N, CA, C and O of each residue as an XYZ file, in Angstrom:
660
protein
N       0.870     -1.251     -0.045
C      -0.002      0.094     -0.115
C       1.131      1.333      0.391
O       1.934      1.614      1.280
N       0.591      1.781     -0.774
C       1.137      3.462     -0.847
C       1.255      3.935      0.132
O       0.227      3.683      0.760
N       2.184      4.754      0.959
C       1.937      5.941      1.673
C       1.786      7.313      1.314
O       2.620      7.902      0.626
N       0.497      7.965      1.868
C       0.531      9.152      1.168
C       1.688     10.636      1.577
O       2.672     10.232      2.197
N       1.697     11.388      1.458
C       2.568     12.859      1.533
C       2.941     12.864      2.743
O       4.004     12.783      3.359
N       1.089     13.052      3.126
C       0.587     13.257      4.993
C       0.698     12.487      5.416
O       0.809     12.688      6.625
N       0.767     11.328      5.116
C       1.458      9.591      5.613
C       2.593     10.118      6.392
O       2.625     10.345      7.601
N       3.891     10.340      5.155
C       4.835     10.821      5.788
C       5.128     11.845      7.056
O       6.042     11.868      7.881
N       4.165     12.536      6.895
C       4.383     13.735      7.736
C       3.870     13.438      8.851
O       4.362     13.978      9.842
N       2.804     12.555      9.017
C       2.383     11.835     10.047
C       3.693     11.073     10.908
O       3.976     11.263     12.091
N       4.334     10.233     10.013
C       5.538      9.681     10.485
C       6.663     10.515     10.748
O       7.477     10.144     11.594
N       6.802     11.457     10.215
C       7.894     12.382     10.684
C       7.068     12.925     12.520
O       7.398     12.552     13.645
N       6.311     13.589     12.223
C       5.869     13.646     13.463
C       5.851     12.914     14.758
O       5.957     13.393     15.887
N       5.695     11.638     14.395
C       5.900     10.475     15.313
C       7.405     10.522     15.962
O       7.747     10.739     17.124
N       8.233     10.221     14.709
C       9.615     10.230     15.611
C      10.090     11.733     15.924
O      11.205     11.679     16.443
N       9.762     12.687     15.829
C      10.010     14.050     16.184
C       9.377     13.872     17.718
O      10.227     13.917     18.607
N       7.898     13.662     18.175
C       7.319     13.370     19.224
C       8.143     12.611     20.032
O       8.669     13.114     21.025
N       8.353     11.198     19.651
C       9.561     10.292     20.272
C      11.076     11.001     20.491
O      11.511     10.834     21.631
N      11.625     11.482     19.919
C      12.563     11.920     20.219
C      12.689     12.924     21.528
O      13.319     12.800     22.578
N      11.833     13.965     21.028
C      11.461     15.164     22.173
C      11.222     14.447     23.674
O      11.603     14.894     24.755
N      10.429     13.115     23.408
C      10.057     12.855     25.096
C      11.119     11.941     25.320
O      11.298     11.730     26.520
N      11.686     11.487     24.752
C      13.243     10.399     25.184
C      14.113     11.214     25.755
O      14.520     11.126     26.913
N      14.453     12.134     24.838
C      15.708     13.056     25.089
C      15.426     13.994     26.481
O      16.361     14.179     27.260
N      13.952     14.631     26.773
C      13.321     15.492     27.945
C      13.474     14.061     28.980
O      13.678     14.199     30.186
N      13.369     12.933     28.448
C      13.409     11.971     29.819
C      14.602     11.465     30.347
O      14.629     11.007     31.489
N      15.785     11.510     29.487
C      17.016     11.094     29.674
C      17.883     12.746     30.405
O      18.730     12.682     31.295
N      17.464     13.920     29.844
C      17.813     15.061     30.549
C      17.441     15.226     32.068
O      18.213     15.701     32.901
N      15.868     14.672     32.394
C      15.500     14.493     33.871
C      16.093     13.850     34.542
O      16.699     14.333     35.499
N      16.108     12.597     34.266
C      17.212     11.508     34.850
C      18.634     11.924     35.041
O      19.395     11.385     35.845
N      18.855     12.626     34.482
C      20.387     12.763     34.454
C      20.327     14.402     35.562
O      21.260     14.567     36.348
N      19.114     15.540     35.489
C      19.226     16.092     36.624
C      18.569     15.761     37.938
O      18.721     16.411     38.971
N      17.926     14.835     37.817
C      17.273     14.289     39.158
C      17.528     13.074     39.639
O      17.392     12.868     40.845
N      17.818     12.369     39.031
C      18.288     10.626     38.929
C      17.059     10.292     39.066
O      16.236     11.090     38.618
N      16.553      9.013     39.726
C      15.455      7.908     39.179
C      14.729      8.117     40.915
O      13.570      7.832     41.217
N      15.621      8.593     41.707
C      14.648      8.736     42.957
C      13.189      9.455     43.324
O      12.710     10.554     43.607
N      12.877      8.277     43.150
C      11.078      9.466     43.292
C      11.042     10.281     44.242
O      11.636     10.165     45.314
N      10.142     11.400     43.806
C       9.806     12.520     44.425
C      11.260     13.287     44.998
O      11.408     13.808     46.104
N      12.130     13.197     44.045
C      13.326     14.058     43.731
C      12.712     15.482     43.204
O      12.052     15.396     42.168
N      12.863     16.917     43.850
C      12.558     17.932     42.586
C      12.988     19.149     42.917
O      13.423     19.300     44.058
N      12.957     20.378     41.914
C      13.555     21.060     41.830
C      12.549     22.144     41.017
O      11.675     21.941     40.174
N      13.085     23.463     41.678
C      11.708     24.547     41.177
C      12.208     25.081     39.328
O      13.388     25.343     39.096
N      11.332     25.151     38.409
C      12.026     25.284     37.269
C      11.950     26.969     36.914
O      12.903     27.733     36.763
N      10.474     27.276     36.834
C      10.189     28.661     36.965
C       8.594     28.890     37.943
O       7.470     28.388     37.914
N       9.151     29.715     38.582
C       7.228     30.314     39.368
C       7.101     28.724     39.988
O       7.915     27.897     40.398
N       5.968     28.756     39.861
C       5.232     27.367     40.099
C       5.285     26.040     39.379
O       4.414     25.202     39.611
N       6.072     25.847     38.683
C       6.457     24.822     37.737
C       7.873     24.372     38.380
O       8.887     25.043     38.571
N       7.625     23.130     38.626
C       8.702     22.120     39.111
C       9.052     21.190     38.222
O       8.251     20.949     37.318
N      10.093     20.595     38.270
C      10.393     19.238     37.930
C      10.652     18.261     38.996
O      11.553     18.463     39.810
N       9.549     16.698     39.056
C       9.758     16.195     40.081
C       9.557     14.562     39.624
O       8.601     14.148     38.969
N      10.619     13.788     40.098
C      10.450     12.724     39.458
C       9.633     11.949     39.950
O       9.463     11.809     41.162
N       8.956     11.280     38.958
C       7.392     10.455     39.239
C       7.398      9.392     38.645
O       7.467      9.440     37.417
N       7.317      7.894     39.416
C       7.479      6.709     38.678
C       6.153      6.321     38.427
O       5.502      5.818     39.343
N       5.662      6.485     37.309
C       4.188      6.196     36.986
C       4.066      4.646     36.589
O       4.378      4.017     35.578
N       3.483      4.302     37.805
C       3.698      2.625     37.018
C       2.361      2.264     36.690
O       2.334      1.207     36.060
N       1.259      2.760     36.891
C      -0.185      2.323     36.174
C      -0.184      3.067     35.036
O       0.776      3.535     34.423
N      -1.891      3.165     34.706
C      -2.471      4.092     33.925
C      -2.900      5.623     34.332
O      -2.416      6.547     34.986
N      -3.974      5.387     33.641
C      -5.313      6.770     34.217
C      -5.541      6.397     35.501
O      -5.510      5.192     35.750
N      -5.782      7.237     36.439
C      -6.103      6.781     37.976
C      -5.617      5.986     38.877
O      -6.138      5.587     39.918
N      -4.102      5.668     38.221
C      -3.372      4.346     38.741
C      -3.853      3.188     38.756
O      -3.720      2.386     39.679
N      -4.569      2.975     37.530
C      -5.259      1.439     37.391
C      -4.027      0.775     37.099
O      -2.900      1.210     36.865
N      -4.465     -0.289     37.161
C      -2.894     -1.068     37.013
C      -1.744     -1.039     37.684
O      -0.906     -1.905     37.433
N      -1.492     -0.082     38.625
C      -0.145     -0.007     38.911
C       0.351     -0.614     40.247
O       1.286     -0.214     40.942
N      -0.645     -1.881     40.501
C       0.010     -3.236     41.505
C       0.390     -4.004     40.812
O       1.337     -4.659     41.250
N      -0.023     -4.287     39.642
C       0.129     -5.722     39.005
C       1.330     -5.552     37.792
O       1.209     -4.823     36.808
N       2.591     -6.459     38.127
C       3.666     -6.705     36.924
C       2.845     -7.173     36.101
O       3.241     -6.869     34.975
N       1.696     -7.885     36.046
C       1.174     -8.408     34.706
C       0.737     -7.009     33.755
O       0.948     -7.007     32.542
N      -0.075     -5.499     34.662
C      -0.410     -4.908     34.389
C       0.801     -4.022     33.240
O       0.346     -3.375     32.297
N       1.556     -4.065     33.361
C       2.916     -3.528     32.582
C       3.067     -4.119     31.329
O       3.265     -3.477     30.298
N       2.976     -5.372     31.402
C       2.861     -6.266     29.861
C       1.905     -5.878     29.598
O       2.089     -4.834     28.972
N       0.867     -6.096     29.698
C      -1.065     -5.468     29.414
C      -0.827     -4.422     28.973
O      -1.449     -4.294     27.919
N      -0.008     -3.215     29.301
C       0.074     -2.152     28.841
C       0.924     -1.976     27.428
O       0.506     -1.495     26.375
N       2.191     -2.486     27.705
C       3.078     -2.817     26.495
C       2.255     -3.434     25.270
O       2.288     -2.873     24.175
N       1.486     -4.646     25.488
C       0.933     -4.805     24.621
C      -0.106     -4.675     23.763
O      -0.344     -5.248     22.700
N      -0.893     -3.562     24.574
C      -1.952     -2.756     24.413
C      -1.498     -1.929     23.420
O      -2.002     -1.902     22.297
N      -0.397     -1.121     23.839
C       0.287     -0.303     22.809
C       0.906     -0.330     21.691
O       1.066      0.691     21.022
N       1.293     -1.368     21.373
C       2.232     -1.984     20.212
C       0.961     -2.274     19.332
O       1.218     -2.146     18.135
N      -0.573     -2.695     19.645
C      -1.484     -2.789     18.923
C      -2.032     -1.394     18.711
O      -2.695     -1.316     17.677
N      -1.952     -0.440     19.300
C      -2.296      1.133     18.881
C      -1.555      1.702     18.133
O      -1.954      2.565     17.351
N      -0.190      1.282     18.241
C       0.758      2.210     17.537
C       0.358      1.451     16.171
O       0.127      2.178     15.205
N       0.252      0.022     16.000
C      -0.117     -0.436     14.521
C      -0.846     -0.008     13.878
O      -0.673      0.554     12.796
N      -2.297     -0.308     14.744
C      -3.332      0.220     14.058
C      -3.260      1.945     13.418
O      -3.524      2.207     12.245
N      -2.859      2.981     14.437
C      -2.771      3.907     13.944
C      -1.588      4.217     12.969
O      -1.736      5.114     12.139
N      -0.300      3.436     13.044
C       0.241      3.618     11.386
C      -0.337      3.009     10.371
O       0.184      3.274      9.287
N      -1.311      2.223     10.340
C      -1.958      2.023      9.183
C      -3.054      3.310      8.919
O      -3.592      3.549      7.837
N      -3.191      3.855      9.821
C      -4.424      5.158      9.518
C      -3.272      6.394      9.180
O      -3.552      7.329      8.429
N      -2.279      6.290      9.679
C      -1.519      7.493      9.109
C      -1.353      7.385      7.466
O      -1.416      8.256      6.599
N      -1.043      5.521      7.372
C      -0.340      5.670      6.137
C      -1.612      6.201      4.753
O      -1.278      6.234      3.568
N      -2.646      6.469      5.110
C      -3.585      6.931      4.435
C      -4.305      8.554      4.527
O      -5.354      9.115      4.208
N      -3.204      8.818      5.077
C      -3.833     10.279      5.502
C      -4.026     11.353      4.930
O      -3.010     12.024      4.747
N      -5.046     11.798      4.550
C      -5.071     13.055      3.505
C      -5.452     14.274      3.769
O      -5.627     15.180      2.955
N      -5.665     14.322      5.620
C      -5.862     16.025      5.565
C      -4.397     16.029      6.908
O      -3.831     15.103      7.488
N      -4.248     17.336      6.956
C      -2.999     17.889      7.664
C      -3.273     17.684      9.110
O      -2.381     17.248      9.838
N      -4.384     17.954      9.540
C      -4.882     17.961     11.303
C      -4.772     16.611     11.796
O      -3.954     16.267     12.648
N      -5.657     15.812     11.214
C      -5.463     14.352     11.416
C      -3.946     13.680     11.385
O      -3.666     12.899     12.294
N      -2.919     13.977     10.317
C      -1.890     13.692     10.009
C      -0.506     14.343     11.420
O       0.710     14.172     11.508
N      -1.354     14.970     12.143
C      -0.043     15.227     13.049
C      -0.573     14.946     14.391
O       0.098     15.008     15.422
N      -2.036     14.577     14.303
C      -2.502     14.147     15.658
C      -2.055     12.745     15.640
O      -1.249     12.223     16.409
N      -2.732     12.169     14.589
C      -1.823     10.573     14.682
C      -0.267     10.429     15.092
O       0.166      9.651     15.942
N       0.470     11.317     14.331
C       1.973     11.230     14.150
C       2.321     11.444     16.060
O       3.251     10.895     16.652
N       1.373     12.296     16.635
C       1.646     12.614     18.120
C       1.372     11.666     18.877
O       2.043     11.564     19.904
N       0.515     10.876     18.659
C      -0.321     10.092     19.501
C       0.786      9.168     19.142
O       1.457      8.850     20.125
N       1.147      8.678     18.085
C       1.885      7.258     17.643
C       3.378      7.583     18.399
O       3.775      6.702     19.162
N       3.979      8.440     18.282
C       5.534      8.933     18.764
C       5.282      8.687     20.264
O       6.019      7.909     20.870
N       3.953      9.517     21.080
C       4.172      9.190     22.570
C       3.691      7.635     22.700
O       4.338      6.986     23.522
N       2.936      7.131     22.201
C       2.753      5.564     22.689
C       4.044      4.954     22.488
O       4.298      4.214     23.438
N       4.868      4.974     21.705
C       6.206      4.434     21.520
C       6.849      4.510     23.170
O       7.055      3.575     23.944
N       7.113      6.275     23.406
C       8.005      6.623     24.095
C       7.664      6.499     25.480
O       8.385      6.384     26.471
N       6.183      6.554     25.328
C       5.685      6.318     27.125
C       5.067      4.754     27.399
O       5.052      4.268     28.529
N       4.695      4.230     26.516
C       4.067      2.759     27.203
C       4.848      1.685     26.616
O       4.458      0.546     26.875
N       5.938      1.823     25.830
C       6.834      1.034     25.022
C       8.198      1.316     25.713
O       8.362      0.762     26.800
N       9.058      1.988     25.303
C      10.152      2.481     25.684
C      10.497      2.702     27.125
O      11.580      2.430     27.643
N       9.237      3.334     27.835
C       9.996      3.699     29.024
C       9.097      2.675     30.212
O       9.252      2.823     31.424
N       8.248      1.744     29.668
C       7.525      0.828     30.562
C       8.885     -0.609     30.090
O       8.934     -1.491     30.946
N       9.711     -0.774     29.058
C      10.500     -1.905     28.818
C      11.801     -1.704     29.463
O      12.541     -2.589     29.893
N      12.001     -0.372     29.481
C      13.272      0.090     30.351
C      13.732      0.197     31.796
O      14.655     -0.243     32.480
N      12.334      1.231     32.000
C      12.573      1.329     33.474
C      11.568      0.515     33.983
O      11.903      0.247     35.137
N      10.406     -0.068     33.691
C       9.057     -0.800     34.545
C       7.870      0.283     34.613
O       6.687     -0.001     34.797
N       8.444      1.699     34.416
C       7.154      2.650     34.558
C       7.430      3.883     33.913
O       8.527      3.978     33.362
N       6.571      4.946     33.869
C       6.554      5.989     32.943
C       7.182      7.048     33.844
O       6.930      7.350     35.011
N       8.145      7.567     32.904
C       8.896      8.949     33.684
C       8.306      9.997     33.213
O       8.336     10.432     32.062
N       7.490     10.598     34.594
C       6.944     11.304     34.881
C       7.626     12.674     35.202
O       8.786     12.404     35.512
N       7.424     14.014     35.265
C       8.717     14.768     35.823
C       7.949     16.764     35.225
O       8.502     17.849     35.409
N       7.218     16.610     34.857
C       6.640     17.995     34.874
C       5.564     18.356     35.780
O       4.418     18.063     35.438
N       5.760     18.947     36.881
C       4.807     19.067     38.297
C       3.995     20.257     37.610
O       4.506     20.860     36.667
N       2.616     20.622     38.128
C       2.084     21.999     38.183
C       1.278     21.645     39.041
O       0.092     21.778     38.739
N       1.623     21.051     40.453
C       0.900     20.766     41.683
C       0.264     21.952     42.228
O      -0.855     22.122     42.713
N       1.494     22.928     41.981
C       1.317     24.387     42.512
C       0.279     25.123     42.340
O      -0.211     25.953     43.106
N      -0.082     24.763     41.197
C      -1.375     25.558     39.948
C      -2.589     24.863     40.571
O      -3.715     25.127     40.151
N      -2.374     23.895     41.661
C      -3.549     23.513     41.675
C      -4.081     22.360     40.855
O      -5.208     21.898     41.032
N      -3.307     21.955     40.038
C      -3.828     20.596     39.135
C      -2.975     19.325     39.862
O      -1.861     19.396     40.382
N      -3.628     18.445     39.765
C      -3.334     17.532     40.505
C      -2.345     16.695     39.828
O      -2.001     15.750     40.538
N      -1.823     16.733     38.777
C      -0.775     15.863     37.732
C       0.635     16.291     37.441
O       1.006     17.445     37.227
N       1.494     15.016     37.464
C       2.716     14.983     36.926
C       2.851     14.514     35.758
O       2.660     13.299     35.716
N       3.131     15.042     34.694
C       3.333     14.473     33.481
C       4.555     14.523     32.447
O       5.605     14.814     33.020
N       4.655     14.362     31.390
C       5.927     14.259     30.221
C       5.332     15.015     29.026
O       4.213     15.526     28.967
N       6.087     14.997     28.282
C       5.988     15.560     27.050
C       5.089     14.239     26.175
O       4.115     14.551     25.490
N       5.423     13.135     26.260
C       4.128     12.135     25.307
C       3.235     12.499     26.152
O       2.478     13.191     25.473
N       2.739     12.468     27.470
C       1.493     13.030     27.816
C       0.844     14.489     27.273
O      -0.344     14.631     26.982
N       1.604     15.271     27.217
C       0.849     16.663     26.298
C       0.641     16.070     25.045
O      -0.511     16.104     24.615
N       1.734     15.394     24.195
C       1.287     15.097     22.701
C       0.313     14.173     22.568
O      -0.431     14.322     21.599
N       0.095     13.126     23.391
C      -0.993     12.678     23.302
C      -2.834     13.389     23.230
O      -3.789     13.176     22.484
N      -2.584     14.343     24.521
C      -3.712     15.254     24.348
C      -4.072     16.337     23.712
O      -5.246     16.702     23.663
N      -2.673     17.242     22.916
C      -2.737     17.492     21.672
C      -3.120     16.919     20.373
O      -3.877     17.415     19.538
N      -2.491     15.808     20.326
C      -2.876     14.926     19.106
C      -4.716     14.436     19.069
O      -5.523     14.465     18.140
N      -4.874     13.974     20.634
C      -6.542     14.054     20.222
C      -7.283     15.331     19.885
O      -8.119     15.635     19.034
N      -6.630     16.003     20.928
C      -7.436     17.409     20.153
C      -7.472     17.640     19.010
O      -8.568     17.922     18.526
N      -6.294     17.604     18.163
C      -6.427     17.986     16.816
C      -7.474     17.242     16.016
O      -8.198     17.799     15.191
N      -7.526     15.583     16.388
C      -8.739     14.573     15.653
C      -9.743     15.246     15.945
O     -10.548     15.377     15.024
N     -10.092     15.921     17.291
C     -11.489     16.350     17.777
C     -11.774     17.491     16.883
O     -12.924     17.506     16.443
N     -10.749     18.750     16.396
C     -10.829     19.815     15.871
C     -11.097     19.395     14.614
O     -12.197     19.830     14.271
N     -10.391     18.502     13.466
C     -10.764     17.918     12.729
C     -12.010     17.475     12.290
O     -12.470     17.697     11.170
N     -12.606     16.784     13.267
C     -13.473     16.240     13.084
C     -15.102     17.150     13.259
O     -16.191     16.652     12.975
N     -14.891     18.520     13.777
C     -15.835     19.421     14.231
C     -15.653     20.074     12.937
O     -16.613     20.226     12.182
N     -14.148     20.579     12.550
C     -14.459     20.969     11.143
C     -14.937     20.573      9.998
O     -15.488     21.272      9.147
N     -14.706     19.336      9.973
C     -14.916     18.705      8.549
C     -15.630     17.528      8.843
O     -15.435     16.684      7.968
N     -16.406     17.138      9.765
C     -17.198     16.134      9.660
C     -18.307     15.855      9.322
O     -18.710     14.864      8.713
N     -19.324     17.515     10.057
C     -20.447     17.700      9.641
C     -20.903     17.599      7.993
O     -21.888     17.058      7.490
N     -19.729     18.375      7.344
C     -19.685     18.394      5.652
C     -19.871     17.085      5.391
O     -20.963     16.955      4.837
N     -19.264     15.952      5.542
C     -18.942     14.780      5.063
C     -20.385     14.319      5.378
O     -20.986     13.990      4.355
N     -21.200     14.190      6.676
C     -22.281     13.978      6.962
C     -23.601     14.484      6.161
O     -24.506     13.708      5.853
N     -23.611     15.721      5.891
C     -23.959     16.080      4.867
C     -24.350     16.060      3.364
O     -25.359     16.400      2.747
N     -23.283     15.584      3.060
C     -23.066     14.915      1.393
C     -22.335     13.934      1.528
O     -21.106     13.863      1.559
N     -23.652     12.628      1.665
C     -22.791     11.362      1.814
C     -22.080     11.119      0.158
O     -21.201     10.260      0.091
N     -22.342     11.629     -0.732
C     -21.577     11.107     -1.729
C     -19.858     11.767     -1.936
O     -19.169     11.753     -2.957
N     -19.649     12.110     -1.077
C     -18.161     12.405     -0.429
C     -17.060     11.697     -0.261
O     -16.074     12.205      0.273
């Protein structure tokens, strides 16, 4: 199957997201080490805090080693599925969004979980009354999903209105 020009764009975005995610984690591991809770103030209320994320959203599966491998397996399936979707990309926003999600899934749920047994989270905004500590890949997933939703809202109705397209 031929890969569209925007498919290549999606793969490039995935690679860039993965590289930024992993470089930032190597940097933070060098700065803070691997000790859970190590922290340093960055700017104002933004701190860099080492958090080992063993689970997924809301701490699900964090107490089970099999959960780690389940998340790795699920991530592999997601990356494969999204990679096939990206091949046929014909619109810019979905290509960028899917690329960001692919790169983030590889960085967070494959590389981190295989190498460390947990996801390295470090961007700490808890002093702004947000309860999260996250990383570049988490941000990329959220931005990627937002781009897919924006595209759906902008162009989804047109497709529904004219089924001939």
